C-alpha positions as CSV (number, residue, x, y, z in Angstrom):
1,M,0.2,-0.2,0.2
2,A,3.1,2.4,1.0
3,G,3.8,2.6,-3.1
4,K,0.2,3.8,-4.2
5,M,-0.1,6.5,-1.4
6,K,1.6,9.6,-3.7
7,T,1.7,12.2,-0.9
8,L,3.7,12.9,2.7
9,E,0.0,13.4,4.7
10,Q,-1.5,10.3,2.6
11,R,1.3,8.3,4.8
12,F,1.1,10.2,7.4
13,A,-2.4,9.9,7.8
14,R,-2.1,6.0,7.1
15,L,0.5,5.3,9.2
16,Q,-1.8,6.9,12.3
17,E,-4.4,4.7,11.3
18,I,-2.3,1.8,11.5
19,I,-0.8,2.9,15.1
20,A,-5.1,3.4,15.8
21,K,-5.3,-0.4,15.2
22,L,-2.7,-1.5,17.0
23,E,-3.3,0.0,20.2
24,Q,-6.8,-1.0,19.8
25,G,-5.7,-4.8,20.1
26,S,-8.2,-6.1,18.2
27,L,-5.8,-7.6,15.7
28,S,-5.2,-11.1,15.4
29,L,-1.7,-11.4,15.5
30,D,-1.1,-12.6,12.4
31,E,-3.0,-9.3,11.2
32,S,-0.8,-7.0,13.8
33,I,2.4,-8.1,12.7
34,E,1.1,-8.1,8.5
35,V,0.1,-4.1,10.0
36,Y,3.2,-3.4,11.4
37,A,5.2,-4.5,8.6
38,E,3.7,-2.0,6.1
39,G,4.0,0.3,9.2
40,M,7.5,0.3,8.4
41,K,7.9,0.4,5.4
42,L,5.7,3.8,5.5
43,T,8.1,5.1,7.7
44,A,11.2,4.7,5.9
45,S,9.3,5.7,3.5
46,C,8.5,9.4,5.4
47,R,11.6,9.6,6.5
48,E,13.0,9.0,2.6
49,T,10.9,11.7,1.6
50,L,11.4,14.7,4.6
51,S,15.6,14.2,4.1
52,E,14.7,15.0,0.7
53,M,12.7,17.5,1.5
54,T,15.2,18.9,4.2
55,A,17.9,19.1,1.6
56,K,15.6,21.1,-0.7
57,V,15.1,23.6,2.1
58,K,19.0,23.7,2.7
59,A,19.4,24.1,-0.8
60,A,16.9,27.0,-0.8
61,R,18.1,28.3,2.5
62,E,21.9,29.2,1.3
63,Q,21.3,30.1,-1.8
64,A,18.5,32.7,-0.7
65,L,21.6,33.9,2.1
66,G,24.7,33.8,-0.7
67,F,26.0,30.8,0.3
68,N,29.2,30.2,-1.5
69,A,30.1,26.4,-2.5
70,A,33.5,27.0,-3.6
71,D,34.6,29.0,-0.4
72,K,32.7,27.6,1.9
73,T,30.5,31.5,3.0
74,Q,28.1,32.5,4.0
75,A,26.4,35.9,4.0
76,V,24.7,36.9,7.8
77,D,22.2,34.7,8.3
78,P,19.4,36.8,9.9
79,L,17.8,34.1,10.7
80,S,19.8,33.6,13.4
81,P,20.5,35.4,16.7
82,Q,23.3,37.7,17.3
83,E,25.1,38.9,20.1
84,P,25.3,42.0,20.1
85,D,28.7,44.2,20.2
86,F,27.8,46.6,22.8
87,A,31.3,48.0,23.1
88,K,31.6,48.6,19.1
89,N,28.0,50.6,19.9
90,T,28.4,52.7,22.4
91,G,32.0,52.9,23.1
92,S,31.6,51.1,26.5
93,A,32.2,47.3,27.5
94,E,28.6,47.4,29.3
95,A,25.3,46.8,27.8
96,P,23.3,50.4,27.9
97,D,21.4,49.0,30.8
98,G,24.3,47.3,32.4
99,P,25.4,48.7,36.1
100,A,27.0,52.3,36.5
101,A,29.9,53.1,36.9
102,G,31.7,54.5,40.5
């Protein structure tokens, strides 16, 4: 059944159905094993798809941020938190709201 389901969402929905069936405990041992095997195949398929999607997102992000694969350099990532350099901004190593000298 894993081969017939095209979207990740469809495969996740089927996995949820499988989990519910197994949790009910109403299947025979043979049925449980069959459904479990289907679930394992779907899990592997979903992991592969998620890995591919992650690679695509990473590539798009690197492209958007100006990542240069040749020299492994990257422009500043606007989504990454950066520590403010108070010494550069105020002429002091203290934060603007830090303790007063004296």
